[in-house]
N, C-alpha and C positions, 0 to 999 in steps of 0.2 A: 551884460550891462544893462541901464536901461536904454530903450530906444523908442522912439516916438515914430510910428509906422506910416506917420505923412509922409516922412521922410525917405520911404523903402522905396517909391517911384525912382529915383534917379539911379537906382541900381539894376533898372531894368532896360535890356534893348529889345525892340518890336519883333515880333516876329517875322517880319519882310525883310529884315534889314539884313543883308549877306555882303560880303566882300566879293565882287564879281571877276576881278583879276587881283593879279599879286602886284599891289603896290609897293613904294619903299618901305612902308611901314609893316607892312605883313612880310615882306623879307628878312628886313632887320630883326621883327621878333622872331623868325623862323630860326634864325642866325644865335637868337639869345637862348632858344628852348634849346637847341640842338647842343649848346654848349654844357647844358644841364643835362643832358642826355633824354632830354623829351623829343617826342616827336611833334612837329607843329605843320598842319596842314595849311596851306595859304588861301583855299577859295573854298569856298562853299562847293559850287559846280564839281571840284575836285572830289569831294566827300561823295558828292550823290554819282558823280561817275563811276566811282569806286565801289558804291553799293550796288549800281546799277548791273555792273561785272560779276559782282557776288552772288546777288539775286536773293539771297536766302538771309534769314536772320532765326536767331532760338537764344531765348533768354529765359532767366530765370527771375518771376516777380513774387514779393511778398504782399501784392494788393488783391483786395477781393476780385474773385472770377470774372463777376459782372464788370468791373473796370478794365479788366485785361481784355476781354472781349471787344468792349470798345473802342479801345486803344487799338486793337489789331484793327478792324473794321476801319477806324480814320484814318490810322496810318497807310494803309494799303491803296486808301482812296488816295493821299497824297503821291504815295509812290507805288502804282499798281503794279510794276516790275516787280514787285518784293513777296517772296513765300515766307511766312511769319508765324512762328510759335512760342508760345509762352506756355512756360510751366506753372503753375498755382502752387506755390511750394509757401506756403504758410507756418508761422511759428519757428523755431530755433532749430530745431531735429534737422530741418532739409539743409540750411546752412551749415550746422556743422559736418555731415555728410558729405559735402561740396568742398567744404574746407579742408576734411581729411584728404578727397581725392586730390586735391591741388597739390598738398604738399605733398602727396606720395607719387607726383608727376604724372597721375594717368590722364589721358585723355576725355576732357569732360563733353566736349561738343558745344558749349555755351558760349555763347559771344559776349552775354552782358549779364550781369548778376547784381542780386541787390545782398548788401553787404550787411553780415547781422551788428547791431553795433558793439554786442559784448566781443566781437572779435574782430573788430575795425582793425588794429593794428597788423592782426596775423593774416587778413586778406590782402593788405597794400603790398607785399611782394608778386601777388599773382595778379594784378593789375595792370593794365597796358599803360605804357609812361606817354598817354597823350596829353599834351598842355593844353586841355580843355580851358582851363582859365586863360591862357593868352587866346585861343582860338575866339573865347566869349568877349574878351576886351577889343579883339580887332574887327569883331563883328562878321568871323567867319563862322560861329555858332549863335545862335538867335537865344544865349541861355541867360538869365538873370546872375549877374558874375558875384552875387551875394548867396547863390545855391554853392558854390563849387568851393572845395576846401582849398583854402589860399595857400595851405603849406603844401600838401600833395600834388596839388592842380590838377589832377585826374579823376576824382570823384565828385559826383553830382548828390545833394539832396533834393528830394523831389518834394516833401512833404513833412509837414512839421505838425506836432500836436499841443494843444492849449488846454490847460488845468482849470478847472473850475467846482462849482457844486452841483450837486445833484438836492434834488429836497423833494415832499410829496407835497403838492399845493393844497391838500385839505388839513394836513397835521400843521403847516408851517405857512402863515400868511406872507407876502413878500415881503412887509414892510417888517418883519420881524427875524430877516434871513440875516446872516453876519453881512457887513457890507467892506469888512476888511478881514485879513487873514489873523488879526489880532483880537478880531470880536470873538473868535472861537474861543478866547481862552477866559470869555466871561463866563461867570456862574450859572448861569442859566443854559448852558451847554457840556455841564460837567456829569461825567456820570451815565455812561453809555447814552450820550445823545446825538452822537453820530459816528458814521461808518470811516474807517481810514484802511488804507490798502499797505499790506506790509512790502510792497515794492514802491518804495521813496522816490520815485522817479520825479514826482511834483516838488519834491523839497530841493533835489537838485538843480533844478531850473529856478526854483527861488534862490538857491546860493550864488548862482550866475548873478544875479542884480543886486542882491541884499548883502551876500558875503559869508562865507563859512562861518564865522562866528555867530553871525544871525542865525543861520540855518540851524546850527546844534540847540544853541538857546532855546528857539521857538521849537525845535523837535520836543526837547524835556521838556518844556511845559504844555505841549499839547498832549502827550503821554501823562502826563499829571491829569489832564482833563478827564481819564477812564474811557478811551474811545471804544467802539467794536471794533478789532482787529479783524481783516479779510484778508483773502488774498485772491486777485483778480478785480474784476470790476464788472464787467458785462451784465452778468445772471444777477447781482445786485442792485441794479436800476429795475429790473425788473420787480424785487423784492419791495426797494422802494416807493413803485407806484403802486403796489397792492398794499402798501401801507405797513411792511413788517418794519421797516426803518426810516425815518424821518429826512435823514440829510447824510450827503458824501461827501467830505474833506477832500480837496485835492483830486476833482474827478476828472475822465477824460470827456472833455467837452463833446467831442464828435460822437463817443460813444454812446455818451447820455442823450443827444440831440436823436439819433439814429433809433434808441430804444421808445423813446420817446412817441414817435411816429407810428410806431408798431402797437402800443398798448391803446385799448379802447377807452378808457376811463379818463383820459387826458388831465392825469392826476402827478404825473413827472414833469417837474420843472427842471430846465437847465441854463445856469449863470455863470458868469463869468465877473470876478471881482480883481482887482487893482491892488500890488501890480499884477497882470495875465502872466503866469508861469507858462513858458512855451519854449519847446525845445524842438531840435531840428532832427529828422530822422530818416528813414528810406534811404539808404545812402546806393549807389549805383554806380558801375564801373563798367571798362570794356574788360572782357577776359584777358590775359597776357598772350594766351594761346589761341585766340580767336579766330576763325577761320573767316569770318566776315566782320572784320573791326570798323568798316566804315558804316556797315548798316548799322552797328551796336553805337556809333557816334549820331548817329539820325534818331535812334529810338532815346539816347537819351535828351536830346535835343528835343523831340517831340514830346515827350513827357513834362519837360519845363516849360513847354511854349503854353498860351494862353488857352491853346484848343483841347491840348492833354490836360492842364490844370481843370479846366471846366469839367473833362468826364469826372475826375477825381470826385468834383462837387457834387455831379449828378450820380453816383453812386455811394460816396463815402464823405458826406457833406461836412465840411470844416476839417478834411484831414488833407489839405492842401498844403502848399508851401505859404510862408508866411511873407516869404520875398516874391509871390507872383500878386500884382497889385489888383488885379479883377478879382482874384479868387475870395471864395465867402471868408476864410479865415481873416486874411489881411482887411478887408471890410469889419469885419467884427471887431478888431483891435485897434481899428484907424483912431489917433488921435489918444488913445490910452497908455499908460504907463505899462510895460511888458517888461517883463524880466527872463532873458532869452538865453539857454542852453544851447550858445550857437558854437562854430568852428572855434573859436579861440579856448572856451571852456569845457568842449563835449568831451572832452578826454579826462576830465577830471569826474565824470558822472560815476562810474563804479565805486571811487575814494568815497565822494560825498555820500552815497547811499549807505557804503559801508559804515561811514561815521553816523549817520542817521541814526541805522539799526542799535550801533554801541551805545548811543547817547539815549535811545527810548529804552533799550534793555533786551534785544532781540525777541521783538512781540511773537506770539503763534497764532497763527489764523484760526477763528472759532466756526465750527464746524454748524 
């Protein structure tokens, strides 16, 4: 659906607001959670006390190792009694291995982990049934409620990704750039004039706001423009900066910005156009067999906090949650029309991507 980010702040609870004692509201929430077989902890002090007894935390992370290191240092300053280990496990292979271990009933030793979106439903039976949503609503945990899966209630989306365009500033003046997604259908952009990733995540994000029918029709029209099909994105930003290509359709904005800072020529431009396609990502949960479950809860809350989100911006700029109001991504899209593949639609992602590939004829990436 279309959302106006100006309203997102209403979803946020501040990082210093916690329930210090079990009031009637918390006790009622606990009873309601238990009726649905969830665990509800009534105060933040109780979680901290439990984590103090545990004294340790082991988590799997899909974030940049520099981000993980900064998180560890900041987390230990907040909770000096905690011994923290974070495994840098980027890519889908480590997550597939972990899923197989969970299914086999093997003790993994992990307290919390990143859930690959491709295996989201398969991971859920192995996540601890903390009612994180109720704990956030009751201000036991300071997590923006929009970050939490409203259906399963125990998974938190720590980050989001916006799609835009990447371009070579020397080859295309800014006033000649597409100003809307329909502008890519103009005659001047026909015939190998722009790059397009064969993994159509951006199309799925557009479908969330503009509809499935619009997405399929647009995908067919884009394919008729004869783009240069590629697989992956990061290395092609460098090729754009070097002038091998001029334009990238539905580019990962944070990856473009990261590359633009590295290239010495200042030739790579990164821009968003409306509606801005955004998808939630980096789904974190506490392991059902966690030895340190309270510590896992504190970790999730810390990553969702303004401090945790700022660390993402420090090392992975614009890769923060759009529901974190002080994040650079939230400020980037503030007041703009956005098409968000959120909790309501994220389960359609695989279906929508398959539909796009069928509509365009299963393109093959060029080498």
